C-alpha positions, 0 to 999 in steps of 0.5 A: 758614022761618029759625029764630033761631040758638038754636032751630036749635041746639036742634032739631039737638040734639034730633034728635041725641038722638033718633038716639042713642036709636034707635041705643041701642035697636038696640044693646040688641036686637042685644046680646040677639040675640048673647047668645042665639046665643052660648049656643045655638050657641057663642061662636065660631060663625059666627053669633055672630061675625057678630052681634058684628061687626054690634054693633061697627059699631053701637057705632062709629057710636054713638061717632062720632055722639056726638062730633059 
């Protein structure tokens, strides 16, 4: 099925927003998990640092996808 240019753009934009929304949810969940670990085990614990690094990756991915 061939879509008109405007319809194709709208579909791509809609998919991008859905992906960004999903990514935002993942970021919020991980942020909460990181805070819990930090308060329970300390901000410099290996688990806290691992959660922080994972969060950094998601935030970088979000910024990259947002600019596309």
